[in-house]
C-alpha positions as CSV (number, residue, x, y, z in Angstrom):
1,M,0.3,0.3,0.0
2,K,3.0,2.2,0.7
3,K,3.8,1.8,-3.1
4,A,1.0,2.5,-4.5
5,G,0.2,5.4,-1.7
6,E,4.1,7.1,-3.6
7,V,2.8,6.2,-7.0
8,V,-0.4,8.6,-6.1
9,A,1.7,10.9,-4.8
10,K,3.7,11.0,-8.0
11,V,0.8,11.4,-9.8
12,F,0.2,14.8,-8.1
13,D,3.7,16.1,-8.8
14,E,3.3,15.1,-12.4
15,C,-0.4,16.6,-12.6
16,E,0.2,19.6,-11.0
17,K,2.4,20.6,-13.8
18,L,-0.3,20.7,-15.7
19,M,-2.9,22.6,-13.9
20,V,-2.5,26.0,-16.1
21,P,-5.8,27.6,-18.5
22,G,-6.6,25.6,-21.4
23,V,-5.4,22.5,-20.6
24,S,-8.5,19.8,-20.7
25,T,-8.9,17.5,-18.1
26,Y,-9.0,15.1,-20.4
27,D,-5.7,15.7,-20.8
28,I,-4.9,16.2,-16.8
29,N,-6.4,12.0,-16.3
30,A,-3.9,10.9,-19.5
31,K,-0.9,12.0,-17.7
32,A,-2.4,10.3,-14.5
33,E,-2.9,7.3,-16.1
34,E,0.5,7.2,-17.5
35,V,2.3,7.7,-14.0
36,I,0.0,4.7,-12.3
37,F,0.9,2.1,-15.3
38,S,4.9,3.3,-15.7
39,N,5.4,2.7,-12.1
40,G,3.6,-0.7,-12.4
41,C,0.7,0.2,-10.6
42,T,-3.3,-0.4,-12.2
43,A,-5.9,2.1,-12.0
44,P,-9.3,0.2,-10.5
45,C,-11.3,3.7,-11.1
46,K,-11.2,2.7,-14.8
47,G,-13.6,0.4,-15.4
48,Y,-15.3,0.5,-12.0
49,Y,-19.1,0.2,-13.2
50,D,-18.4,1.5,-16.2
51,Y,-16.4,4.6,-15.2
52,P,-14.4,5.5,-18.2
53,A,-11.4,7.0,-17.2
54,G,-8.9,6.0,-14.4
55,T,-8.7,9.5,-12.0
56,C,-12.0,11.8,-11.3
57,V,-11.2,15.5,-12.2
58,S,-13.9,18.1,-10.9
59,I,-14.1,21.8,-11.3
60,N,-15.4,24.3,-9.3
61,D,-19.4,23.5,-8.4
62,T,-18.7,19.3,-9.5
63,L,-18.1,17.9,-6.1
64,I,-16.7,14.6,-6.9
65,H,-16.5,12.2,-10.0
66,G,-16.0,14.1,-12.5
67,I,-15.4,12.6,-15.8
68,P,-11.9,13.4,-18.1
69,S,-13.0,14.9,-21.1
70,K,-11.5,17.0,-23.7
71,K,-14.2,19.5,-23.9
72,I,-13.9,20.3,-20.1
73,I,-11.1,23.1,-20.5
74,L,-9.3,24.9,-17.3
75,H,-9.8,28.5,-17.2
76,E,-7.9,30.7,-14.7
77,G,-9.5,31.2,-11.3
78,D,-11.1,27.5,-11.3
79,I,-10.3,25.4,-8.6
80,V,-10.0,21.8,-9.7
81,S,-10.0,18.3,-7.9
82,L,-8.3,15.2,-8.9
83,D,-9.2,11.7,-7.1
84,V,-6.6,9.2,-7.9
85,V,-6.5,5.5,-7.0
86,A,-3.2,3.5,-7.7
87,C,-3.5,-0.6,-6.5
88,Y,0.4,-2.1,-6.7
89,Q,0.5,-5.4,-6.4
90,G,-3.5,-5.9,-5.0
91,Y,-3.4,-3.4,-2.7
92,C,-4.6,0.5,-3.1
93,A,-4.3,3.7,-2.1
94,D,-6.5,6.8,-2.6
95,A,-6.2,10.7,-2.4
96,T,-7.3,13.8,-3.9
97,R,-5.7,17.1,-3.8
98,T,-7.7,20.2,-5.1
99,F,-5.2,22.4,-7.7
100,K,-6.0,26.4,-7.7
101,I,-5.5,27.5,-11.4
102,G,-3.9,30.5,-12.2
103,I,-4.6,33.3,-9.7
104,T,-7.8,32.4,-7.5
105,N,-10.0,34.3,-5.4
106,E,-10.4,34.8,-1.9
107,R,-13.6,32.5,-2.3
108,A,-11.5,29.8,-3.6
109,N,-8.3,30.0,-1.4
110,R,-10.4,30.3,1.6
111,I,-12.9,26.7,0.7
112,I,-9.5,25.0,-0.1
113,D,-7.8,26.1,3.2
114,V,-10.7,25.2,5.3
115,C,-11.6,21.5,3.5
116,K,-7.9,20.5,4.0
117,Q,-8.2,21.9,7.9
118,A,-10.9,19.8,8.4
119,F,-9.0,16.8,7.3
120,F,-6.6,17.3,9.7
121,N,-8.2,18.3,12.4
122,G,-10.2,15.1,12.0
123,V,-7.0,13.0,11.3
124,N,-4.9,14.6,14.6
125,L,-7.1,12.6,16.9
126,I,-6.4,9.4,15.5
127,K,-5.1,6.0,17.3
128,P,-6.1,2.6,18.7
129,G,-9.0,2.9,20.5
130,I,-10.6,5.8,19.2
131,H,-14.4,5.8,17.7
132,L,-14.0,7.1,14.2
133,G,-16.9,9.3,15.4
134,D,-14.4,11.4,16.9
135,V,-12.9,12.0,13.7
136,Q,-16.0,12.5,11.9
137,E,-17.3,15.1,14.6
138,A,-14.1,17.1,14.3
139,I,-14.3,17.0,10.2
140,Q,-18.3,18.2,10.6
141,K,-17.3,21.0,13.3
142,T,-14.5,22.5,11.4
143,V,-16.5,22.6,8.0
144,E,-19.4,24.2,9.5
145,S,-17.7,26.4,12.1
146,N,-16.3,28.0,8.9
147,G,-18.9,28.6,7.3
148,Y,-19.5,25.7,4.6
149,N,-21.6,22.0,5.0
150,V,-19.9,18.3,4.7
151,A,-22.1,16.4,1.7
152,R,-24.2,14.2,3.4
153,D,-24.3,11.5,0.6
154,F,-20.8,10.7,0.1
155,T,-18.1,9.2,2.4
156,G,-14.3,8.3,3.2
157,H,-13.9,4.7,3.4
158,G,-12.2,1.8,4.8
159,I,-9.6,0.5,1.7
160,G,-6.9,-2.5,1.1
161,K,-7.2,-4.9,-1.5
162,G,-10.8,-3.3,-2.8
163,M,-10.7,0.8,-3.3
164,H,-13.9,0.4,-1.1
165,E,-14.1,-1.4,2.3
166,D,-15.6,-1.1,5.1
167,P,-16.1,0.8,7.2
168,S,-18.2,4.0,5.6
169,I,-16.7,7.0,7.4
170,P,-19.2,10.2,6.6
171,N,-17.7,13.5,7.2
172,F,-20.4,14.0,10.1
173,G,-20.6,12.0,12.9
174,K,-21.1,12.4,17.0
175,A,-17.9,11.4,19.0
176,G,-17.7,7.8,20.9
177,S,-19.8,6.7,18.5
178,G,-18.9,4.4,15.1
179,P,-16.3,1.7,15.1
180,I,-13.2,1.5,17.3
181,L,-9.8,2.2,15.6
182,Q,-7.2,-0.7,15.9
183,K,-3.5,-0.4,14.9
184,G,-3.1,-1.8,11.3
185,M,-6.8,-0.6,10.0
186,T,-6.2,1.3,6.7
187,I,-8.4,3.7,5.8
188,A,-9.5,6.6,3.9
189,I,-10.4,10.2,5.4
190,E,-12.0,12.4,2.7
191,P,-13.7,15.7,3.6
192,M,-16.1,17.1,0.9
193,I,-17.6,20.2,1.5
194,L,-19.3,22.9,-0.3
195,E,-19.8,26.4,-0.1
196,G,-23.5,26.5,-0.2
197,K,-26.5,24.5,1.0
198,K,-25.6,20.8,1.3
199,D,-27.5,19.6,-1.5
200,T,-26.3,17.6,-4.3
201,R,-27.1,16.7,-8.1
202,I,-25.9,13.7,-10.1
203,L,-26.2,14.5,-13.6
204,G,-27.1,12.3,-16.3
205,D,-24.0,10.5,-17.2
206,G,-24.9,8.9,-13.8
207,W,-21.4,9.7,-12.2
208,T,-20.7,13.4,-12.0
209,V,-22.1,15.3,-8.9
210,K,-22.0,18.6,-8.6
211,S,-23.7,21.6,-6.1
212,R,-26.9,21.9,-6.8
213,D,-27.0,26.1,-6.2
214,G,-24.2,26.0,-8.2
215,K,-21.5,27.2,-5.7
216,L,-18.3,25.8,-5.1
217,T,-17.1,22.8,-3.5
218,C,-14.0,21.4,-2.3
219,H,-12.2,17.6,-1.8
220,Y,-9.1,16.5,0.2
221,E,-8.1,13.2,0.9
222,N,-5.8,10.8,1.9
223,T,-5.0,7.0,2.7
224,I,-4.3,6.9,6.7
225,V,-2.4,3.6,8.2
226,V,-3.3,3.7,12.0
227,T,0.0,2.8,14.0
228,D,1.0,2.1,17.6
229,D,0.1,5.1,18.9
230,G,-1.2,7.3,16.4
231,Y,-1.5,7.3,12.4
232,E,0.5,7.2,9.0
233,I,-0.1,9.0,6.0
234,I,0.9,7.2,3.3
235,T,0.2,9.5,0.2
236,L,1.7,12.7,0.9
237,R,3.9,14.3,-1.5
238,N,7.5,14.8,-0.9
239,K,7.0,18.1,-0.2
240,E,4.1,17.9,1.9
241,K,5.7,15.7,4.5
242,E,8.3,19.1,5.0
243,T,5.3,21.2,6.0
244,I,2.5,19.1,6.7
245,C,2.0,17.7,10.7
246,P,5.6,17.2,10.6
247,N,5.3,15.5,14.4
248,K,3.0,12.9,12.7
249,I,4.9,11.6,9.3
């Protein structure tokens, strides 16, 4: 799984170079697939219930599951979530980053910052013996106290040989509830937040999930291993390891 996580991080490093105005989401996915396959991994998203691509590339009001397309072009000021799963020798890692295209406004900057902060406010609680509800409540409180909403119909999840395993991990909950974490568990925590109301809609393609009110959305995710006394994130980029939560890496 750690090898798969390293490859996911490489995808972000390479695709970040394409996060500029004029590039299509098809091009971003093509580069992501190239990195995944050239590093000896598979892309389990591709073909999953007939999903046509190796990644999901979601812009602005698209919360998740944006299908890459030559017709969807990045523009100055957009924010773009790239959701990547790589599988190495039968084990998966899953992560998402939201990128800024050119110069973004304060609205875009703030929702990205809050989404990431919500992730770490929840994940920093992880250690053997705690309830997943503790993590979920911390994420929800961070998001809602900043004036945003968490998606209600989509969740984080367990991960291992399958990219989606039990348990389901909503981004809302109550401390002291839910499964109790144990050393060796592997989970994907992924705040999915909305600038406006929590309501979403699914387009006719059966995949693309948008905010119903057309306002901005954001998504941040990592794969996490529960350790003896805390956790390890296995999908961080090298430059993130130097700046994000150094006491836990």
